[in-house]
C-alpha positions in Angstrom: -19.1 16.8 45.7 -17.5 15.7 42.1 -17.7 19.6 41.0 -16.4 20.7 44.4 -13.4 18.6 44.0 -13.1 19.4 40.1 -13.2 23.2 41.5 -10.1 22.9 43.6 -7.9 20.5 41.7 -8.4 21.8 38.0 -5.9 25.3 38.5 -3.3 22.8 39.7 -3.5 20.6 37.2 -3.4 23.7 34.2 -0.5 24.9 36.2 0.6 21.6 36.3 0.3 21.1 32.5 2.0 24.6 31.8 5.3 24.0 34.3 5.4 20.1 32.4 5.0 21.5 29.0 7.8 24.6 29.1 9.8 21.8 26.7 8.8 19.2 24.4 7.6 15.6 25.9 7.5 11.9 24.3 4.3 10.8 24.4 3.6 7.0 23.4 0.6 4.9 22.6 2.0 1.4 21.4 4.7 1.4 18.6 3.7 5.1 18.0 5.7 8.3 20.0 5.2 11.8 19.3 6.9 14.8 20.5 4.5 17.2 22.6 5.7 20.7 22.0 4.4 23.6 23.9 1.0 25.6 23.2 0.2 22.2 22.1 -2.9 20.1 23.7 -1.7 17.8 25.7 -2.4 14.0 26.8 -0.9 13.4 29.5 -2.8 15.2 32.0 -6.2 14.1 30.1 -8.1 11.0 29.1 -9.4 12.0 26.0 -6.6 11.2 23.7 -6.2 7.3 24.7 -9.7 6.6 24.9 -9.9 7.6 21.5 -6.9 5.7 20.4 -8.7 2.6 21.8 -11.8 3.3 20.4 -10.0 3.8 16.4 -8.5 -0.2 16.9 -11.2 -1.5 16.0 -12.3 1.0 13.5 -12.5 -0.3 9.7 -10.7 2.3 8.4 -8.4 0.7 6.0 -8.5 3.0 3.0 -11.1 4.9 3.8 -10.8 9.1 4.0 -10.2 9.9 7.5 -10.4 13.0 9.1 -9.2 14.4 12.9 -10.1 17.9 12.9 -8.4 20.1 15.2 -5.7 17.3 15.3 -3.1 18.6 18.2 -0.1 16.6 18.7 -1.6 13.6 15.7 -0.9 10.7 17.3 -4.6 9.9 16.5 -4.0 10.6 12.7 -0.8 8.7 13.0 -2.4 5.5 14.1 -5.0 6.2 11.8 -2.8 6.5 8.8 -0.6 3.1 10.2 -4.3 0.8 10.0 -4.2 1.8 6.7 -6.6 5.5 6.0 -5.7 7.9 3.6 -5.5 11.0 6.9 -6.2 14.3 7.1 -5.1 16.1 10.1 -6.1 19.7 10.8 -5.3 22.6 13.8 -5.5 26.2 13.6 -2.1 26.3 15.4 1.1 26.2 13.2 3.1 24.9 16.1 1.2 22.1 15.8 1.6 21.2 12.6 5.1 21.7 12.0 5.7 19.2 15.0 3.2 17.0 13.6 4.8 17.0 10.3 7.9 15.7 11.7 6.8 12.9 13.8 4.6 11.6 11.0 7.9 10.8 9.4 9.6 10.0 12.4 6.8 7.6 12.4 6.7 6.3 8.7 3.3 7.6 7.6 2.0 9.7 4.8 -0.3 12.5 6.3 -2.4 15.3 4.1 -1.2 18.1 6.9 -3.3 21.0 6.6 -4.0 24.4 8.3 -7.5 24.8 8.6 -10.1 26.9 11.4 -13.1 23.8 11.7 -13.6 22.9 7.7 -12.4 26.5 6.3 -9.9 24.8 4.1 -10.8 21.7 3.0 -12.6 22.8 -0.3 -15.2 20.5 0.1 -14.0 16.8 0.8 -16.3 14.6 1.9 -14.8 11.4 4.5 -15.8 8.5 5.6 -14.4 8.7 9.1 -14.2 12.5 11.3 -13.0 12.7 14.6 -13.3 15.3 16.7 -11.7 16.3 20.2 -13.4 19.0 20.6 -12.5 22.3 23.6 -15.1 22.1 25.9 -15.1 25.3 28.2 -17.2 28.1 27.3 -14.8 30.7 28.0 -13.1 32.7 25.0 -9.8 31.7 24.3 -6.9 34.6 25.1 -4.3 32.6 23.3 -3.5 30.0 20.5 -3.1 27.0 23.0 -6.4 28.0 25.0 -8.1 27.0 21.6 -7.7 23.7 22.6 -9.4 24.5 25.8 -12.2 26.8 25.6 -14.7 26.9 22.9 -16.2 30.7 23.3 -18.5 32.1 25.8 -21.4 31.1 23.7 -20.1 27.6 22.3 -18.5 29.7 19.3 -16.4 26.6 18.5 -19.7 24.1 18.1 -21.8 26.8 16.3 -19.1 26.4 13.6 -19.2 23.0 13.8 -22.2 22.0 13.4 -22.8 24.6 10.9 -20.3 23.7 8.8 -20.7 19.4 9.4 -23.3 18.6 7.0 -21.4 19.9 3.8 -18.3 17.3 4.7 -20.1 14.1 5.4 -22.4 11.9 3.5 -25.1 9.5 5.2 -22.4 7.1 5.4 -19.6 9.4 7.2 -19.1 8.1 10.4 -18.9 11.2 12.8 -16.9 10.6 16.4 -16.9 12.8 18.9 -15.7 12.9 22.8 -17.2 14.6 25.1 -16.6 14.4 29.2 -19.1 14.7 31.9 -17.6 18.2 32.8 -18.6 19.7 30.0 -22.5 21.3 28.9 -23.1 18.1 26.9 -27.0 19.5 26.8 -26.3 22.4 25.5 -24.2 21.3 22.5 -26.4 18.4 21.9 -28.8 21.5 21.6 -27.0 23.7 19.1 -26.2 19.9 16.9 -30.2 19.4 17.2 -30.6 23.3 15.4 -28.8 22.1 12.5 -30.6 18.9 11.9 -28.5 16.9 13.9 -28.4 14.2 16.6 -26.4 12.3 18.9 -26.1 9.0 19.4 -24.0 7.2 22.3 -21.7 4.9 21.2 -19.0 4.4 24.0 -18.9 5.2 27.7 -15.8 5.0 29.7 -15.1 5.9 33.7 -11.4 7.1 34.2 -11.0 7.6 37.5 -14.5 8.9 38.5 -14.5 11.3 35.5 -17.2 9.6 32.5 -16.4 10.0 29.4 -18.6 9.9 26.1 -18.1 9.2 22.5 -20.7 10.0 20.8 -21.5 9.3 16.6 -23.5 12.5 15.2 -25.6 12.2 12.6 -27.6 13.8 10.3 -31.6 13.7 11.0 
């Protein structure tokens, strides 16, 4: 029944999202406010960003090397910087990165903002924390905006992610990824396992009948 309801509602949400983000919109979390510009992943009609923000609030990240991989509007990176982390924010959408530069100044934080497809331009940096809100619908993206939603028909995003991830972590790195029950979690876990990594559930939260999970990803 849930899948049927979702199939009916999803087209309306996607249409509504496109209309709503035809111009920049202000998104706020506590004392942080960022402009979300067109083509950038929207935190307005989804729950993942808010769940991750609440999750990061409790992390001991002061002076830690923190990476938000695929930062979108960058509100998570800004929160981490306000908590004292040394933050790197990456995305493949230059529009998102240009907006984040302005949002960082607006919120009084310094970020290392890098254009990168996954870890491509990170030059072997090792991080203490890596936070990932991935695209997970199995469809090939047709635009830069769709890269925030679709991971490729063959889960190409995850194939690349898990093959590269070990080079940027050590045994103490905390890698946290949020996924919804609406995605093919078992397929994603299988790709991680193939690359010598396993999922451990850190948090489960149900919002408006949708279960969301934050997983820790660790080397076997």
